C-alpha positions in Angstrom: -31.1 9.9 12.2 -34.8 9.5 11.4 -36.6 8.7 14.7 -38.2 5.3 14.9 -41.7 5.6 16.3 -42.9 2.0 16.1 -41.8 -1.2 17.8 -41.2 -4.7 16.6 -44.2 -7.0 16.8 -44.4 -10.8 17.2 -45.8 -12.7 14.2 -47.1 -15.9 15.5 -47.7 -17.4 12.1 -44.0 -17.0 11.1 -42.6 -17.3 14.7 -40.5 -14.2 14.4 -40.3 -10.5 15.5 -40.8 -8.0 12.7 -40.5 -4.2 12.4 -40.9 -2.0 9.3 -39.2 1.4 9.1 -38.9 4.1 6.4 -36.5 6.9 5.6 -36.7 9.3 2.6 -39.2 7.1 0.8 -37.2 3.9 1.3 -38.9 1.2 3.3 -37.2 -1.7 5.0 -38.3 -4.7 7.1 -36.2 -6.3 9.8 -36.9 -9.5 11.6 -35.5 -11.8 14.3 -36.4 -15.4 15.1 -35.0 -15.2 18.6 -37.7 -15.8 21.2 -38.6 -13.3 23.9 -37.3 -9.8 24.6 -33.9 -10.5 23.1 -35.5 -11.1 19.6 -37.5 -7.9 19.8 -34.5 -5.9 20.8 -32.4 -7.5 18.0 -34.9 -6.5 15.3 -35.3 -3.0 16.6 -31.5 -2.5 16.8 -31.1 -3.7 13.2 -33.7 -1.1 12.2 -32.1 1.7 14.2 -28.7 0.9 12.6 -30.1 1.1 9.1 -31.9 4.4 9.9 -28.7 5.8 11.2 -26.7 4.8 8.2 -29.1 6.2 5.6 -29.8 9.4 7.5 -26.4 11.1 7.7 -26.1 14.3 9.8 -24.3 15.8 12.8 -25.8 13.2 15.1 -24.6 10.2 13.1 -22.2 8.0 15.1 -18.6 8.2 13.9 -18.5 4.3 13.7 -21.2 4.5 11.0 -19.2 7.0 9.0 -16.1 5.0 9.5 -17.8 1.9 8.0 -19.1 3.9 5.1 -15.6 5.4 4.5 -14.0 2.0 4.5 -16.6 0.8 2.0 -15.4 3.6 -0.2 -11.8 2.7 0.3 -12.4 -0.9 -0.7 -14.0 0.2 -3.9 -11.0 2.3 -5.1 -7.9 1.0 -3.4 -5.6 -2.0 -3.7 -5.8 -5.0 -1.4 -2.8 -4.2 0.8 -3.9 -0.6 1.3 -7.4 -1.6 2.2 -6.1 -4.2 4.7 -3.9 -1.6 6.4 -6.6 1.1 6.5 -9.1 -1.4 7.9 -6.7 -2.4 10.6 -6.2 1.3 11.6 -9.9 1.9 11.7 -10.8 -1.2 13.8 -7.8 -1.2 16.1 -7.1 2.4 16.7 -9.9 4.7 15.5 -13.2 3.1 16.5 -12.2 2.4 20.1 -11.5 6.1 20.7 -14.1 7.9 18.5 -16.5 5.3 17.3 -19.3 5.9 19.8 -19.2 9.7 19.5 -21.5 11.8 17.3 -19.7 13.4 14.4 -21.1 16.8 15.4 -19.4 16.5 18.8 -16.1 15.3 17.5 -13.1 17.5 18.4 -9.5 17.8 17.2 -8.5 16.6 20.7 -10.4 13.4 20.1 -8.5 12.8 16.9 -5.2 13.5 18.7 -6.1 10.9 21.3 -6.2 8.3 18.6 -2.6 8.9 17.8 -1.5 9.2 21.5 -3.3 6.0 22.5 -2.0 4.1 19.4 1.5 5.1 20.3 1.2 3.3 23.7 -1.1 0.5 22.7 1.3 -2.3 22.4 4.2 -3.9 24.3 6.4 -1.4 22.7 5.6 2.1 21.3 4.5 2.2 17.6 7.1 3.5 15.2 6.9 7.0 13.7 6.0 5.6 10.2 3.0 3.6 11.5 1.7 6.6 13.5 2.2 8.8 10.4 0.0 6.3 8.4 -2.6 6.4 11.1 -2.6 10.2 11.0 -3.0 10.1 7.2 -6.0 7.8 7.6 -7.6 10.2 10.1 -7.1 13.1 7.7 -8.5 11.1 4.8 -11.5 10.1 6.9 -12.2 13.7 7.9 -12.0 14.8 4.3 -14.7 12.2 3.5 -16.8 13.6 6.3 -16.5 17.1 4.9 -17.6 15.9 1.5 -20.6 14.3 3.2 -21.3 17.7 4.8 -21.5 16.4 8.3 -18.5 18.4 9.6 -16.4 21.4 8.7 -13.5 20.4 10.9 -10.2 20.4 9.1 -7.5 19.0 11.5 -4.1 20.6 10.9 -2.2 20.1 14.1 -2.3 16.3 14.7 1.1 15.6 16.2 3.2 12.4 16.5 4.7 11.9 19.9 8.3 13.0 20.1 9.4 9.6 21.4 8.2 7.7 18.3 11.1 5.9 16.5 11.7 7.3 13.1 12.5 4.9 10.2 16.1 4.0 9.7 16.1 2.9 6.1 19.0 1.0 4.8 20.4 1.0 1.3 22.9 -1.0 -0.7 26.1 1.0 -0.3 28.5 1.9 -3.0 30.9 -1.1 -2.5 28.0 -3.5 -2.4 26.5 -2.1 -5.6 29.9 -2.8 -7.3 29.7 -6.4 -6.0 26.1 -6.8 -7.1 27.1 -5.8 -10.7 30.3 -7.9 -10.7 29.2 -11.2 -9.1 26.4 -13.4 -10.2 27.2 -16.3 -7.8 25.4 -17.5 -4.8 25.2 -20.6 -2.5 22.8 -23.3 -3.2 22.8 -26.5 -1.0 26.3 -25.7 0.0 27.6 -25.2 -3.5 28.6 -22.1 -5.4 26.2 -21.7 -8.3 25.0 -18.8 -10.6 22.0 -17.0 -9.1 19.0 -17.3 -11.4 17.5 -14.1 -10.0 20.7 -11.9 -10.4 19.1 -9.8 -13.2 16.0 -9.2 -11.1 18.2 -7.9 -8.2 20.1 -5.6 -10.5 17.0 -4.4 -12.4 15.3 -3.6 -9.0 18.2 -1.3 -8.0 18.4 0.3 -11.5 14.7 1.1 -11.7 13.5 1.7 -8.2 10.5 -0.6 -9.0 8.6 -2.0 -6.1 9.0 -5.7 -5.2 5.3 -6.4 -6.1 5.6 -4.5 -9.4 8.8 -6.5 -10.3 7.0 -9.7 -9.5 4.1 -8.9 -11.7 6.1 -7.5 -14.6 5.3 -9.2 -17.9 7.1 -9.1 -21.3 4.0 -7.5 -22.9 4.5 -4.5 -20.5 7.7 -3.7 -22.4 7.6 -2.0 -25.8 10.8 -0.8 -27.3 12.5 1.4 -24.7 9.3 1.9 -22.7 8.1 -0.1 -19.7 4.6 0.3 -18.3 3.9 -0.8 -14.8 0.4 -2.2 -14.9 0.1 -4.5 -11.9 1.5 -5.6 -8.6 1.5 -9.1 -7.0 1.7 -8.8 -3.2 2.9 -11.2 -0.4 -0.6 -12.8 -0.3 -0.1 -13.6 -4.1 -3.0 -11.3 -5.0 -2.7 -9.2 -8.2 -3.6 -5.6 -7.8 -3.4 -2.3 -9.7 -0.7 -1.0 -7.5 -0.3 1.0 -4.3 -1.7 4.3 -5.5 -3.0 6.2 -8.6 0.6 7.0 -9.6 1.7 3.4 -9.5 0.4 2.7 -13.0 3.1 4.5 -15.0 5.2 4.3 -18.1 9.0 4.9 -17.9 11.9 4.9 -20.3 14.3 2.0 -19.7 17.8 3.2 -19.1 20.7 1.6 -21.0 21.9 -0.3 -18.0 18.4 -1.6 -17.2 17.9 -2.7 -20.8 21.2 -4.6 -20.6 19.8 -6.6 -17.6 16.5 -7.3 -19.5 18.5 -8.6 -22.5 20.6 -10.8 -20.2 17.4 -12.0 -18.4 15.9 -13.0 -21.7 19.0 -14.9 -22.7 19.2 -16.6 -19.3 15.6 -17.8 -19.6 16.4 -19.2 -23.0 19.4 -21.1 -21.7 17.4 -22.6 -18.8 14.5 -23.5 -21.1 12.0 -21.4 -19.1 9.1 -20.1 -21.1 7.1 -17.5 -19.2 5.0 -14.4 -19.6 6.7 -13.0 -16.6 10.0 -11.1 -17.0 11.5 -12.5 -13.7 9.8 -15.8 -13.2 10.6 -18.7 -10.9 12.0 -21.9 -12.3 8.5 -23.2 -13.1 7.7 -20.2 -15.2 5.2 -18.8 -12.8 5.8 -15.6 -10.8 8.2 -15.8 -7.9 6.5 -15.7 -4.5 7.9 -12.7 -2.6 8.9 -14.7 0.4 10.9 -17.1 -1.7 12.5 -14.2 -3.6 13.6 -12.6 -0.3 15.2 -15.8 0.9 17.2 -16.1 -2.3 18.3 -12.5 -2.1 19.4 -12.8 1.5 21.4 -15.9 0.5 23.1 -13.9 -2.3 23.9 -11.2 0.2 25.4 -13.7 2.7 27.5 -15.5 0.0 28.9 -12.2 -1.4 29.4 -10.6 2.0 27.3 -7.6 1.3 25.0 -5.8 3.7 21.6 -7.4 3.9 18.8 -5.1 3.0 15.2 -6.0 2.1 14.1 -6.1 -1.5 12.0 -3.0 -0.9 15.2 -1.2 0.3 16.6 -1.7 -3.2 14.1 1.1 -4.0 15.7 3.3 -1.4 19.0 2.6 -3.0 17.7 3.8 -6.3 16.5 7.1 -4.7 19.8 7.5 -2.9 22.0 6.9 -6.0 19.9 9.3 -8.1 20.3 12.2 -5.7 21.0 14.6 -8.6 17.8 13.8 -10.5 15.2 16.5 -10.2 12.5 15.6 -7.7 9.6 15.8 -10.1 11.3 13.3 -12.4 12.1 10.9 -9.6 8.5 10.9 -8.4 7.3 9.9 -11.9 9.9 7.1 -12.3 9.2 5.4 -8.9 5.5 6.1 -8.8 5.1 8.2 -5.7 1.8 9.8 -5.0 1.4 13.6 -5.1 1.4 14.0 -1.4 4.5 11.8 -0.9 7.4 13.9 0.1 10.1 12.0 -1.8 12.5 15.0 -1.4 10.7 18.0 -2.7 7.7 19.3 -4.8 5.8 17.2 -7.2 5.9 18.1 -10.9 3.8 17.1 -13.9 5.3 14.9 -16.7 6.3 16.7 -19.9 7.4 15.3 -23.2 11.0 14.0 -22.9 10.9 13.8 -19.1 11.3 10.0 -19.0 14.1 10.0 -21.5 15.9 12.6 -19.4 15.3 10.5 -16.3 16.8 7.5 -18.0 19.9 9.5 -18.8 20.2 10.6 -15.1 19.9 6.9 -14.0 22.6 5.7 -16.4 25.0 8.5 -15.5 24.5 7.9 -11.7 24.9 4.2 -11.8 27.8 4.2 -14.2 29.8 6.3 -11.8 29.1 3.8 -9.0 29.8 0.5 -10.8 32.5 1.6 -13.3 35.3 0.6 -11.1 33.9 -3.0 -10.9 34.6 -3.6 -14.6 
């Protein structure tokens, strides 16, 4: 940090403290209207904070770099991802390493973030959350290396052995058969057709994320191709998706196309005109909380195991166990470093058509006995 050699002065005419500082040819003025010593200190602290932020080096506080890293994240990431990373930074990282100088940061300091996070609440954090915190630490350190303020490359950050690993549920074989044979649900105590039945089936057949399904519009479909362009999250915010691979084009399998055709006919019969493929009754997109409630009611009525709408995606992965890993990543939009089941591959001509055939073959085997 550039060393500040002057002090704030009181300007009687303006009734405020003022200090001017400069770094690398840039000059800034900081003021405080608070009377007495507190006002002087406030102005000088503001100047010191700015000097530290613009003069990055091994003596820069980690908290300053964390703020800069988060600004970078906000400029390139979707809302949900930003919110999650911001929470990890403020709640788990800053309390442990924020006050340290980046040049004095050690790998043990980084490990302490994970260890303390694990025991920070009334019950230990789950393995998945700790894994996400570890990934945030790694991404932050990569940012610091690019800023040339450290050469540290942590490779041995461990998650405590006691952390609970995720127990993901899927729609099992018998329940999939029920899903594709029953379109009935309970509404106000009466058995009625479920207006979201094709959305349920389409989700299982494509592995599409709930937010991506919510934001899917008819203009995203061209012939046998579907392009995922947006996601609408629980907060009803439209984003570009979870990661850089979320924006993708896939071939629609024959079974998925059948559900799209049936959905279009259902909307026609109900008199619903909407740009969304799976809208609510008013033609606008379905709020995810409302969709979950309707899905759980369908599960209850049809006596099938209740899984979350997101776990329909896990069902897709499970059913398509024979599909090559590279193809599966492309279809469901996993990022390169996501270990879906193997090594990431690049898309080639004909890959999506081949994936669609795998999907049809896998699901036809499961649901054929339901017909």
